[in-house]
C-alpha positions, -999 to +999 in steps of 0.1 A: +714+792-163+679+805-166+651+786-182+642+801-216+607+812-226+582+786-236+572+788-273+535+785-282+516+784-315+481+797-318+481+832-306+478+848-272+447+829-262+461+803-237+431+780-242+438+777-280+476+779-279+497+748-284+530+745-265+559+735-287+585+729-261+586+736-224+622+740-211+609+736-176+597+701-183+631+692-197+648+706-167+625+687-143+632+655-162+670+660-159+666+666-122+645+635-116+669+614-137+698+626-115+678+619-083+670+584-095+706+576-102+716+587-067+689+566-051+700+536-072+735+539-057+721+543-022+698+513-026+728+491-036+745+501-003+712+493+016+697+462+000+727+441-008+740+441+028+705+434+040+701+404+017+736+391+026+727+393+063+695+374+058+713+347+039+740+344+066+718+346+097+686+329+085+677+298+104+681+266+083 
């Protein structure tokens, strides 16, 4: 699915135009949200065993 055109108000002068919505920003936000969810799952498989190992093998 291609990203639709960005709508602007204020004419063709890019310095005075105001961006109404930028589909690329929304797409980037969805991609980062997905990446963060994957890294959260990976961190559970990394940090929890590490903490358990420290708790088991730490000198008392």
